[in-house]
TIDOVEX-849652 format. One record per atom (N, C-alpha, C): residue in three letters; atom name; x negated, y negated, z negated. Coordinates in nm, 3 decimals, padded with zeros to 5 digits. Atoms other than C-alpha are relative to their C-alpha. Layout:
% residues N
+-----+------+---------+---------+---------+
| res | atom |    east |   north |      up |
+-----+------+---------+---------+---------+
| ALA |   CA |       X |       Y |       Z |
...
+-----+------+---------+---------+---------+
***
This chain:
% residues 38
+-----+------+---------+---------+---------+
| res | atom |    east |   north |      up |
+-----+------+---------+---------+---------+
| MET |    N | -00.084 |  00.121 |  00.000 |
| MET |   CA |  00.000 |  00.000 |  00.000 |
| MET |    C | -00.087 | -00.125 |  00.000 |
| ALA |    N |  00.090 |  00.116 |  00.009 |
| ALA |   CA | -00.308 | -00.225 | -00.012 |
| ALA |    C |  00.005 | -00.082 |  00.128 |
| GLU |    N |  00.003 |  00.074 | -00.127 |
| GLU |   CA | -00.279 | -00.315 |  00.356 |
| GLU |    C |  00.118 | -00.097 |  00.013 |
| TRP |    N | -00.116 |  00.090 | -00.008 |
| TRP |   CA |  00.058 | -00.481 |  00.296 |
| TRP |    C | -00.036 | -00.141 | -00.045 |
| SER |    N |  00.037 |  00.132 |  00.051 |
| SER |   CA | -00.105 | -00.764 |  00.102 |
| SER |    C | -00.083 | -00.077 |  00.102 |
| LYS |    N |  00.081 |  00.066 | -00.102 |
| LYS |   CA | -00.327 | -00.833 |  00.403 |
| LYS |    C |  00.069 |  00.005 |  00.136 |
| ALA |    N | -00.073 | -00.010 | -00.126 |
| ALA |   CA | -00.054 | -00.799 |  00.665 |
| ALA |    C | -00.007 | -00.131 |  00.078 |
| PRO |    N |  00.010 |  00.121 | -00.081 |
| PRO |   CA | -00.088 | -01.044 |  00.957 |
| PRO |    C |  00.129 | -00.081 |  00.002 |
| ASP |    N | -00.129 |  00.071 | -00.001 |
| ASP |   CA |  00.283 | -01.132 |  00.932 |
| ASP |    C |  00.036 | -00.051 | -00.139 |
| SER |    N | -00.026 |  00.046 |  00.136 |
| SER |   CA |  00.245 | -01.249 |  00.572 |
| SER |    C |  00.057 | -00.142 | -00.001 |
| SER |    N | -00.052 |  00.136 | -00.008 |
| SER |   CA |  00.341 | -01.598 |  00.693 |
| SER |    C |  00.153 | -00.001 | -00.005 |
| SER |    N | -00.146 | -00.009 |  00.003 |
| SER |   CA |  00.702 | -01.474 |  00.718 |
| SER |    C |  00.051 |  00.015 | -00.142 |
| GLY |    N | -00.040 | -00.006 |  00.140 |
| GLY |   CA |  00.703 | -01.438 |  00.341 |
| GLY |    C |  00.015 |  00.142 | -00.050 |
| PRO |    N | -00.013 | -00.133 |  00.060 |
| PRO |   CA |  00.737 | -01.147 |  00.099 |
| PRO |    C |  00.136 |  00.063 |  00.023 |
| LEU |    N | -00.134 | -00.054 | -00.022 |
| LEU |   CA |  01.106 | -01.111 |  00.182 |
| LEU |    C |  00.001 |  00.100 |  00.114 |
| THR |    N |  00.007 | -00.091 | -00.114 |
| THR |   CA |  01.026 | -00.951 |  00.518 |
| THR |    C | -00.066 |  00.131 | -00.040 |
| ARG |    N |  00.068 | -00.122 |  00.045 |
| ARG |   CA |  00.789 | -00.707 |  00.351 |
| ARG |    C |  00.090 |  00.079 | -00.093 |
| ALA |    N | -00.091 | -00.068 |  00.091 |
| ALA |   CA |  01.052 | -00.629 |  00.089 |
| ALA |    C |  00.102 |  00.082 |  00.077 |
| TRP |    N | -00.096 | -00.072 | -00.083 |
| TRP |   CA |  01.296 | -00.527 |  00.364 |
| TRP |    C | -00.059 |  00.130 |  00.054 |
| VAL |    N |  00.065 | -00.122 | -00.047 |
| VAL |   CA |  01.038 | -00.268 |  00.470 |
| VAL |    C | -00.036 |  00.091 | -00.117 |
| GLN |    N |  00.048 | -00.080 |  00.112 |
| GLN |   CA |  00.907 | -00.157 |  00.132 |
| GLN |    C |  00.113 |  00.062 | -00.081 |
| ILE |    N | -00.112 | -00.050 |  00.081 |
| ILE |   CA |  01.240 | -00.120 | -00.050 |
| ILE |    C |  00.062 |  00.127 |  00.060 |
| PRO |    N | -00.051 | -00.125 | -00.058 |
| PRO |   CA |  01.385 |  00.134 |  00.200 |
| PRO |    C | -00.099 |  00.116 | -00.012 |
| LEU |    N |  00.100 | -00.107 |  00.013 |
| LEU |   CA |  01.058 |  00.328 |  00.191 |
| LEU |    C | -00.002 |  00.055 | -00.141 |
| LEU |    N | -00.001 | -00.046 |  00.139 |
| LEU |   CA |  01.071 |  00.341 | -00.188 |
| LEU |    C |  00.124 |  00.084 | -00.028 |
| THR |    N | -00.123 | -00.075 |  00.025 |
| THR |   CA |  01.433 |  00.458 | -00.189 |
| THR |    C | -00.007 |  00.136 |  00.069 |
| ILE |    N |  00.015 | -00.128 | -00.071 |
| ILE |   CA |  01.348 |  00.728 |  00.068 |
| ILE |    C | -00.089 |  00.094 | -00.081 |
| HIS |    N |  00.090 | -00.083 |  00.080 |
| HIS |   CA |  01.061 |  00.851 | -00.148 |
| HIS |    C |  00.070 |  00.050 | -00.125 |
| VAL |    N | -00.074 | -00.042 |  00.119 |
| VAL |   CA |  01.284 |  00.857 | -00.456 |
| VAL |    C |  00.104 |  00.106 |  00.037 |
| PHE |    N | -00.099 | -00.096 | -00.046 |
| PHE |   CA |  01.552 |  01.042 | -00.257 |
| PHE |    C | -00.062 |  00.138 |  00.021 |
| TYR |    N |  00.068 | -00.127 | -00.024 |
| TYR |   CA |  01.308 |  01.309 | -00.143 |
| TYR |    C | -00.051 |  00.062 | -00.129 |
| PHE |    N |  00.048 | -00.050 |  00.129 |
| PHE |   CA |  01.167 |  01.335 | -00.495 |
| PHE |    C |  00.110 |  00.077 | -00.072 |
| PHE |    N | -00.110 | -00.068 |  00.067 |
| PHE |   CA |  01.506 |  01.420 | -00.643 |
| PHE |    C |  00.052 |  00.117 |  00.082 |
| TYR |    N | -00.045 | -00.109 | -00.086 |
| TYR |   CA |  01.594 |  01.635 | -00.341 |
| TYR |    C | -00.082 |  00.126 | -00.024 |
| PHE |    N |  00.086 | -00.115 |  00.024 |
| PHE |   CA |  01.294 |  01.861 | -00.392 |
| PHE |    C |  00.005 |  00.045 | -00.146 |
| LEU |    N | -00.004 | -00.032 |  00.142 |
| LEU |   CA |  01.334 |  01.844 | -00.769 |
| LEU |    C |  00.119 |  00.091 | -00.032 |
| TYR |    N | -00.121 | -00.074 |  00.030 |
| TYR |   CA |  01.688 |  01.984 | -00.767 |
| TYR |    C |  00.035 |  00.107 |  00.102 |
| SER |    N | -00.031 | -00.103 | -00.101 |
| SER |   CA |  01.671 |  02.213 | -00.463 |
| SER |    C | -00.069 |  00.132 | -00.034 |
+-----+------+---------+---------+---------+
***
């Protein structure tokens, strides 16, 4: 995740990065619980 802080599109603000990071985090949490309870 270190490359996100040095992203070339950082001028668009952290909101744009949040729109990418938040779905990725929810997907990881989903898969975590999916494998945990399957």
